[in-house]
N, C-alpha and C positions, 0 to 999 in steps of 0.2 A: 396635483402632487407638488410638494416643495422641492427645492434643489437638494436638500440634505437627504431626503428619502430616495431621490433619483440616484444620487451619488452612492448611497449605500447599496442600492439594487445593482447598479453597474459594477461596483467594486466586488460585491458578493458573487455575481455571475462570473466575473473574470477570475476570481480566486477559485471558484469551483471548477471552471474549465481548466485552469492551470494545474490544479491538483489531479484531475483526471488524466491530463496529458503527461504529467510527470510520473504517474503511477502505472501507466500502461506498460512500459518496457520492464520495470522491475517485477510487475505481477506476472508477466509472461515468463521471465526467467525463473522466478520463484516456483511457478507451477512445473516448469521443466526439471528443475533441481529436486523438487519433491518426488516427482515421478522416477527420477534416477535413484533417489535414496530408497524408494519403495522397491525398485527392481533389485537393487543391491541387497536389501534385507531379505527379499525372497530367495536370491541366489545363495546368500550365506546360510539361510535356514535350510536350504536344500543340501548344502555341502556339510552341514552338521554343526553350524554355530558360527558366532562372530570370532574372528581371529584377533582383532585389535579393538579395544574399547575406548581408545582416545578419540578426540574430536577429528573429524575429517575435514578436508577443504571445502566439501560441499555443505557440511553443517555450519561452518564459519560463514560461508557465503549466504546461506539461508538466514542466518541471524542478521547479517548486514542488510539483506533485502527486507527483512521484517521491520528493521529500524527505519529504513527509507519509506516503506509503506505506511508505518505509523505516523511519520512526519507528513506525508502526503494526505493521509486521512484527517489529520489535525487541520491542515490548510483548507481542505475541502469543508470540514465542519465549520470553520470560521467563516468561510464563504457563504455557507447556507444560513448561518446565524445572521450575517449581514443582510442577506436577502429578506429574511423574516423581519429583521428590525426595520428595513426599508418599507416593507409592506405595512408594518404596524404604525409607523410614523406618517403614513399618507394622510 
């Protein structure tokens, strides 16, 4: 293997691990907020409907977490592409 392919492999693995580490906490929080939102929706349906149609703090936080998760997914995808490129260049 040449040094370029080894470098691409190492960099790709590092990026994939970094993306997974960065995404762990937001993903956990995202799932918890979605669960809360579903619980609130069930409660409001039981009470007879939604009282306020505006955005909630949880919906804003969900959108911020989605944006961070998209960024982390892009970092991971670049890492995987670098690994594949390193394997092709062998």
